[in-house]
C-alpha positions as CSV (number, residue, x, y, z in Angstrom):
1,M,9.1,-5.0,22.9
2,S,8.5,-4.6,26.7
3,T,7.7,-7.7,28.8
4,K,5.0,-5.5,30.2
5,K,6.4,-4.6,33.7
6,H,3.3,-2.4,33.9
7,L,3.9,1.1,32.4
8,A,3.2,3.3,35.6
9,L,0.0,1.4,36.6
10,L,-2.7,4.0,37.2
11,A,-4.7,2.1,39.9
12,L,-8.3,2.9,39.2
13,T,-11.3,1.9,41.5
14,S,-13.8,1.5,38.9
15,A,-14.3,-0.1,35.5
16,A,-15.7,-3.6,36.5
17,L,-15.1,-5.1,32.9
18,A,-17.6,-7.7,31.8
19,G,-16.3,-11.0,30.3
20,C,-16.4,-11.0,26.6
21,G,-16.6,-13.7,23.9
22,G,-18.1,-14.6,20.7
23,G,-17.8,-16.6,17.6
24,S,-19.3,-17.6,14.3
25,N,-21.9,-20.4,13.5
26,N,-21.3,-20.1,9.8
27,K,-21.6,-23.4,8.1
28,A,-18.4,-24.7,6.6
29,D,-19.4,-24.1,3.1
30,D,-20.5,-20.7,3.7
31,P,-18.0,-17.7,2.9
32,P,-16.2,-16.3,5.9
33,P,-17.4,-13.1,7.5
34,A,-15.8,-10.1,5.8
35,R,-12.9,-8.3,7.5
36,A,-13.9,-6.1,10.3
37,T,-17.3,-7.9,10.7
38,I,-18.3,-7.2,14.3
39,I,-18.7,-10.5,16.4
40,T,-19.3,-8.8,19.7
41,A,-19.5,-5.2,20.7
42,L,-20.5,-3.8,24.2
43,V,-19.9,-1.4,26.9
44,A,-17.5,-2.9,29.3
45,G,-17.0,-0.4,31.9
46,A,-16.3,3.3,32.8
47,A,-14.2,5.6,34.6
48,T,-15.0,9.1,35.9
49,A,-12.6,12.0,35.5
50,A,-12.1,11.9,39.3
51,Q,-11.1,8.4,39.2
52,V,-8.6,8.9,36.5
53,D,-7.1,11.6,38.4
54,A,-6.8,9.6,41.6
55,G,-4.9,6.9,39.5
56,T,-2.6,9.4,37.9
57,A,-1.9,11.3,41.3
58,A,-1.3,8.0,42.9
59,S,1.1,6.7,40.3
60,G,2.9,10.2,39.9
61,A,1.9,10.4,36.3
62,Q,-0.2,13.4,36.6
63,A,2.6,15.9,35.8
64,L,2.9,14.3,32.4
65,T,-0.9,13.3,31.7
66,G,-2.5,16.4,33.1
67,K,-5.8,16.4,34.9
68,A,-8.7,14.5,33.2
69,A,-11.0,16.7,31.0
70,C,-13.4,13.8,30.4
71,D,-15.0,10.7,31.9
72,V,-14.2,7.6,29.9
73,E,-16.5,4.8,28.6
74,V,-14.7,1.5,27.9
75,R,-15.9,-0.5,25.2
76,Y,-15.0,-4.0,23.9
77,V,-15.0,-5.1,20.3
78,L,-14.5,-8.7,18.9
79,Y,-14.1,-8.5,15.0
80,M,-13.0,-10.4,12.0
81,T,-9.7,-10.2,10.5
82,R,-7.3,-12.3,8.7
83,D,-4.2,-14.4,9.6
84,P,-0.9,-14.3,7.5
85,Q,-2.3,-17.0,5.2
86,G,-5.3,-15.0,4.5
87,L,-7.6,-17.4,6.6
88,P,-10.3,-15.8,8.9
89,A,-9.4,-15.2,12.5
90,T,-10.9,-13.2,15.2
91,A,-9.3,-10.5,17.3
92,S,-10.4,-7.9,19.7
93,A,-10.0,-4.2,20.7
94,G,-10.4,-2.0,23.7
95,V,-12.3,1.2,22.7
96,L,-11.9,4.1,25.1
97,V,-14.5,6.9,24.5
98,P,-14.4,10.4,26.1
99,K,-17.7,11.3,27.9
100,G,-18.8,14.4,29.5
101,T,-20.2,18.1,29.0
102,A,-17.0,19.7,28.4
103,A,-16.3,20.7,24.7
104,A,-13.4,18.3,24.6
105,C,-15.6,15.4,25.6
106,T,-18.4,15.8,23.1
107,G,-19.4,15.6,19.3
108,D,-16.9,14.4,16.7
109,R,-13.5,13.4,18.4
110,P,-10.1,12.6,17.0
111,V,-9.1,9.0,16.8
112,L,-5.8,7.5,18.2
113,L,-5.2,4.2,16.8
114,Y,-2.9,2.7,19.5
115,A,-0.5,-0.3,19.1
116,H,0.6,-2.0,22.3
117,G,4.0,-3.3,23.4
118,T,5.2,-6.9,23.5
119,T,3.6,-9.2,26.2
120,T,3.6,-12.8,26.6
121,T,0.5,-13.0,28.5
122,K,-2.5,-14.5,26.4
123,S,-5.3,-12.8,28.3
124,F,-3.9,-9.3,27.5
125,N,-6.7,-6.9,27.0
126,M,-6.5,-3.1,26.2
127,A,-10.1,-2.8,27.6
128,D,-9.1,-3.8,31.0
129,V,-8.1,-0.4,32.2
130,Q,-8.3,-1.4,35.8
131,K,-5.5,-4.1,35.6
132,N,-3.6,-3.3,32.3
133,G,-1.1,-0.6,32.8
134,E,-0.6,0.3,29.3
135,A,-4.3,0.7,28.9
136,S,-4.5,2.9,31.9
137,L,-1.8,5.0,30.8
138,V,-3.3,5.6,27.3
139,M,-6.7,6.3,28.8
140,A,-5.4,9.0,31.0
141,M,-3.1,10.3,28.3
142,Y,-5.6,10.4,25.6
143,A,-9.3,9.3,26.2
144,A,-9.4,11.5,29.3
145,Q,-8.2,14.4,27.2
146,G,-10.8,14.0,24.5
147,F,-9.3,11.4,21.9
148,I,-11.2,8.4,21.1
149,V,-8.7,5.4,21.5
150,V,-9.0,2.3,19.5
151,A,-6.4,-0.2,20.8
152,P,-6.4,-3.6,19.3
153,N,-5.3,-6.5,21.3
154,Y,-3.6,-8.3,18.3
155,L,-4.3,-11.7,16.8
156,G,-3.4,-14.5,19.3
157,Y,-4.3,-12.5,22.4
158,D,-7.5,-12.3,24.6
159,K,-10.4,-14.0,22.7
160,S,-8.7,-14.3,19.4
161,S,-9.3,-17.5,17.5
162,L,-5.7,-17.9,16.4
163,S,-3.3,-20.0,18.3
164,Y,-0.1,-17.9,17.9
165,H,0.7,-14.3,17.4
166,P,2.0,-13.0,14.1
167,Y,4.8,-11.0,16.0
168,L,6.3,-8.2,14.1
169,N,4.7,-9.3,10.9
170,A,4.4,-5.8,9.5
171,E,1.7,-6.6,6.7
172,N,-0.3,-8.7,9.0
173,Q,-0.2,-6.6,12.1
174,A,-1.1,-3.6,9.9
175,M,-4.1,-5.5,8.6
176,D,-5.3,-6.4,12.1
177,M,-5.1,-2.8,13.2
178,I,-6.9,-1.5,10.2
179,D,-9.8,-4.0,10.9
180,G,-10.0,-3.1,14.4
181,L,-10.3,0.5,13.5
182,R,-13.1,-0.2,10.9
183,A,-15.0,-2.3,13.4
184,A,-14.5,0.2,16.3
185,K,-15.8,3.0,14.1
186,A,-18.8,1.1,12.8
187,H,-19.6,0.4,16.5
188,L,-19.4,4.0,17.5
189,A,-21.2,5.1,14.6
190,A,-24.2,2.8,15.5
191,D,-24.1,3.0,19.2
192,S,-22.4,6.0,20.7
193,S,-23.3,9.7,21.0
194,V,-19.6,10.4,20.7
195,K,-18.5,9.8,17.2
196,P,-15.1,9.6,15.5
197,S,-14.1,12.6,13.3
198,A,-11.9,12.1,10.2
199,K,-8.7,13.0,12.2
200,L,-6.7,9.9,12.6
201,F,-3.6,9.6,14.7
202,I,-1.5,6.6,15.1
203,S,1.0,5.6,17.8
204,G,2.4,2.8,19.7
205,Y,5.4,1.7,21.9
206,S,8.0,-0.9,21.5
207,Q,6.6,-3.7,19.3
208,G,3.6,-1.2,19.0
209,G,6.1,1.4,17.5
210,H,6.9,-0.8,14.6
211,V,3.2,-1.9,14.2
212,A,2.3,1.9,14.3
213,M,4.7,2.8,11.4
214,A,3.6,-0.2,9.5
215,T,0.1,0.7,9.8
216,H,0.8,4.3,8.8
217,K,2.7,2.8,5.7
218,V,0.0,0.4,4.8
219,I,-2.9,2.9,5.3
220,E,-1.3,5.4,2.8
221,R,-0.3,2.7,0.4
222,D,-3.7,0.7,0.2
223,Y,-6.5,2.4,2.1
224,G,-6.1,6.0,1.2
225,S,-9.5,6.3,-0.2
226,E,-11.0,5.1,3.3
227,F,-8.7,6.8,5.8
228,T,-6.4,9.7,6.0
229,V,-3.6,9.7,8.5
230,T,-3.3,13.0,10.3
231,A,0.0,12.2,11.9
232,S,1.7,9.3,13.6
233,G,4.1,8.9,16.5
234,P,5.9,5.5,16.9
235,M,7.9,5.2,20.0
236,S,10.8,2.9,20.8
237,G,10.2,0.4,17.9
238,P,12.2,-2.0,16.2
239,Y,11.9,-0.4,12.8
240,N,15.2,-1.7,11.3
241,M,14.5,-5.5,12.0
242,V,17.5,-6.7,9.9
243,G,19.9,-4.4,11.3
244,F,18.8,-5.2,14.8
245,G,18.9,-8.9,14.0
246,D,22.4,-8.6,12.6
247,I,23.6,-7.1,16.1
248,V,21.7,-9.5,18.2
249,T,22.4,-12.7,16.2
250,G,26.0,-11.6,15.3
251,T,28.6,-10.3,17.6
252,G,26.2,-8.6,20.0
253,P,25.5,-7.4,22.3
254,I,22.3,-9.1,23.1
255,N,19.2,-7.0,24.0
256,A,17.5,-7.5,27.5
257,G,14.4,-9.9,26.9
258,A,15.8,-11.6,23.9
259,T,14.9,-15.0,25.2
260,L,11.4,-14.0,25.3
261,F,11.0,-12.2,22.0
262,V,13.0,-14.6,19.9
263,P,10.5,-17.5,20.3
264,L,7.6,-15.1,19.7
265,L,9.6,-13.8,16.4
266,L,10.7,-17.2,15.2
267,T,7.3,-18.9,15.7
268,S,5.6,-15.9,14.0
269,Y,7.8,-16.0,10.9
270,Q,7.7,-19.8,10.6
271,K,3.9,-19.8,10.7
272,S,3.9,-16.8,8.3
273,Y,6.4,-17.9,5.8
274,G,6.8,-21.6,6.5
275,N,10.6,-21.7,5.9
276,I,12.6,-20.6,8.8
277,Y,13.4,-24.1,9.9
278,A,12.4,-27.7,8.9
279,S,12.3,-28.7,12.6
280,T,12.4,-26.7,15.8
281,T,15.5,-28.5,16.7
282,E,17.6,-26.8,13.9
283,A,17.1,-23.3,15.6
284,Y,16.6,-24.3,19.4
285,Q,18.8,-26.2,21.8
286,A,17.4,-29.0,24.0
287,P,15.1,-29.0,26.0
288,Y,13.7,-25.9,24.6
289,A,12.8,-27.2,21.2
290,A,10.3,-29.6,22.2
291,T,7.6,-27.0,23.4
292,I,8.9,-23.7,22.0
293,E,6.4,-23.3,19.3
294,T,3.4,-23.5,21.6
295,L,5.0,-21.4,24.4
296,F,3.6,-17.9,23.7
297,P,1.4,-16.4,24.2
298,T,0.4,-18.0,27.6
299,D,-1.0,-17.0,31.0
300,T,1.7,-19.3,32.7
301,P,3.9,-16.8,34.5
302,V,7.5,-16.6,32.8
303,A,8.9,-17.5,36.2
304,D,7.0,-20.9,36.0
305,L,8.2,-21.5,32.4
306,I,11.7,-21.1,33.4
307,A,11.3,-23.3,36.6
308,G,9.8,-25.8,34.3
309,G,12.8,-26.0,32.0
310,K,11.0,-24.2,29.1
311,L,13.1,-21.2,29.0
312,P,16.9,-20.5,30.0
313,A,17.2,-19.7,33.6
314,D,18.5,-16.1,33.2
315,P,17.0,-13.2,34.9
316,T,18.2,-10.8,32.2
317,F,16.7,-13.0,29.4
318,T,19.9,-12.6,27.3
319,K,21.0,-16.3,27.2
320,L,20.5,-16.8,23.6
321,F,23.6,-18.9,22.7
322,G,26.2,-21.0,24.2
323,T,26.0,-23.8,26.7
324,G,22.4,-23.6,28.2
325,G,21.4,-21.0,25.8
326,L,18.0,-20.9,23.7
327,L,19.5,-21.2,20.2
328,T,21.8,-23.7,18.4
329,D,25.4,-22.4,17.3
330,S,24.5,-23.9,13.8
331,F,21.4,-21.6,13.8
332,R,23.6,-18.5,14.5
333,A,26.5,-19.6,12.2
334,G,24.1,-19.8,9.3
335,Y,22.2,-16.6,10.0
336,Q,23.6,-14.3,7.3
337,G,22.2,-16.4,4.5
338,S,19.2,-17.7,6.3
339,N,15.5,-17.3,5.6
340,Y,15.1,-16.0,9.0
341,R,17.3,-12.8,8.1
342,K,15.3,-12.7,4.8
343,A,12.1,-12.4,7.0
344,L,13.7,-9.5,9.0
345,Q,14.6,-7.8,5.9
346,T,10.8,-8.3,4.7
347,N,9.6,-6.5,8.0
348,T,12.3,-3.8,8.1
349,L,10.5,-0.4,7.7
350,L,13.5,1.6,6.2
351,G,12.4,2.9,2.8
352,F,8.9,4.0,4.0
353,T,7.9,7.5,2.6
354,P,5.1,9.0,4.6
355,K,2.6,11.4,3.1
356,R,1.8,12.8,6.6
357,P,3.9,14.1,9.5
358,L,5.7,11.5,11.6
359,V,7.5,11.8,14.9
360,M,9.6,9.1,16.7
361,C,10.5,9.1,20.4
362,G,12.6,6.9,22.6
363,G,15.7,6.8,24.9
364,K,19.4,6.4,23.7
365,A,20.2,4.1,26.6
366,D,17.6,1.5,25.8
367,P,18.9,-1.9,26.6
368,T,15.8,-3.8,25.1
369,V,15.2,-2.1,21.6
370,F,18.6,-0.4,20.8
371,F,17.9,3.3,19.9
372,D,20.7,3.9,17.2
373,V,20.1,0.8,15.3
374,N,16.5,1.4,15.1
375,T,15.3,5.0,15.9
376,T,18.5,6.7,14.7
377,A,18.6,4.7,11.7
378,M,15.0,5.1,10.7
379,S,15.2,9.0,11.3
380,A,18.3,9.2,9.1
381,D,16.5,7.1,6.4
382,L,13.4,9.1,6.5
383,K,15.2,12.5,6.5
384,S,17.3,11.5,3.5
385,R,14.1,11.5,1.5
386,V,11.2,13.3,3.3
387,A,12.7,15.9,5.7
388,P,9.7,18.2,5.8
389,L,7.5,15.4,7.1
390,V,9.8,14.2,9.8
391,A,8.9,16.7,12.5
392,A,11.2,15.4,15.1
393,T,13.2,12.6,16.7
394,Y,12.9,12.8,20.3
395,D,15.7,11.3,22.6
396,L,14.9,11.5,26.2
397,E,18.7,11.6,27.0
398,T,19.3,14.7,24.8
399,L,17.8,18.0,25.7
400,S,18.5,19.6,22.3
401,T,16.2,17.0,20.6
402,L,13.2,17.8,22.7
403,P,10.7,20.7,22.2
404,A,12.2,24.0,22.9
405,G,11.3,25.8,26.1
406,I,9.7,24.7,29.3
407,T,8.2,21.7,27.6
408,G,11.3,20.1,26.7
409,Q,13.0,21.0,29.9
410,T,10.3,19.6,32.0
411,I,10.2,16.3,30.2
412,Y,14.0,16.0,30.2
413,G,14.2,17.0,34.0
414,G,11.4,14.7,34.8
415,F,13.0,11.7,32.9
416,Q,16.3,12.2,34.5
417,Q,14.7,12.3,37.9
418,A,12.7,9.1,37.3
419,K,15.9,7.4,36.4
420,A,17.6,8.7,39.6
421,A,14.6,7.6,41.7
422,A,14.8,4.0,40.2
423,G,18.5,3.7,41.2
424,A,20.2,0.4,40.7
425,N,16.9,-0.7,38.8
426,A,16.9,2.1,36.2
427,Q,18.3,-0.2,33.4
428,A,15.9,-3.0,34.1
429,Q,13.0,-0.5,34.3
430,Y,14.4,1.6,31.3
431,H,12.3,0.3,28.4
432,G,9.2,-1.2,30.1
433,S,8.5,1.5,32.8
434,L,10.7,4.6,32.6
435,V,10.5,5.7,28.9
436,P,6.7,5.1,28.0
437,P,5.0,7.9,30.0
438,F,7.5,10.6,28.8
439,C,7.4,9.5,25.2
440,T,3.8,9.3,25.3
441,A,3.4,12.8,26.8
442,L,5.7,14.1,23.9
443,V,3.9,12.3,21.1
444,R,0.5,13.7,22.5
445,G,1.7,17.2,22.5
446,F,2.7,16.9,19.0
447,F,-0.6,15.5,18.0
448,Q,-2.3,18.3,20.0
449,T,-0.2,21.0,17.9
450,V,-1.2,19.3,14.7
451,L,-4.8,19.6,15.8
452,A,-4.4,23.1,16.7
453,T,-2.6,24.2,13.6
454,G,-4.9,22.2,11.2
455,Q,-1.8,20.4,9.5
């Protein structure tokens, strides 16, 4: 649920991305375009292996990413999907395609379907590898190593026609991801010499960890004749939404970033289910109630929103309750029997039984998405039913949970060094900057092992 403090930004000097847009001219009485119909698809930029390496060397991430084996072609796809009410809406995705003469860069390539973390920025675009830190990390970690990456931007972001984001709505976000995958595969089948293979991996960080696991679940439940998940690797996700909500809305502690996440979440569930509140004043204190439903996503900087009185003036973003807080005391008092808690329960992923291997990764000291109530609880739930399919739960703070030998020791030592280098800022950077590259490296290593062993 990161606020996107740029995940080890890999400063690339290439990939001047074209502006993209599109829309439908269908008459009002015509049926809407089918899900995954492509509205716009184009090559938006490129990065050579040398440019990727220059970025990873400059950021210090190369010890984790490795040197690039492939150049990367950046594509952009705008496609049709459906909103939580089943109405047609557009969404977009970045598609990162390995290119080159090496064996890892040609022919049919495995696909990584990637779900990004929380952002409040409306123009967020995973095809913008030059400016988007998460996109540049995934490009270096996966696309430059021979994976085709399909990374939807989600409904409500970039050129999407939806005016809000269905944040942590498990069913709808999975649909968006699946439609993005379909559209990307159709585009590459028609227009790329590098084609997607049948190997499908799913991963994502923070919000994207929840989205990745939900997508794995929905594909196996509803789309097994179309896709087979090879393996998935959700990272630092809020899988136990109701347990997480019980802590944050109950006795606490309140997670870092809550005053940004809660408006996204309440608006999402209000728009999705229509019963979270009759009026925003039931949930939000003045003056925030007046504008809160239209606040996110936006390209207005969060600092400007705070200065304008749209959000509580709290640099930790934890001022949810009390005088000057975001939410009313009555909303908190009624939480246990509320439709809000029921919505959290609906979107909790405990109980999911995967048919294919799944690993999770995070850091136990995470102040933003609490590790024990989410990752530990999800791991215990999975292992109570499907132990052979839960290959591992990696905790960056515990060496014994990491792969044996030099790999685990290197990851553990590197993470501890990164925390030490961050000094007094380590907690503030923990979720958004420190954990992502290390977990991404671990999950990629697991995926590569799956490919090598033919699981």
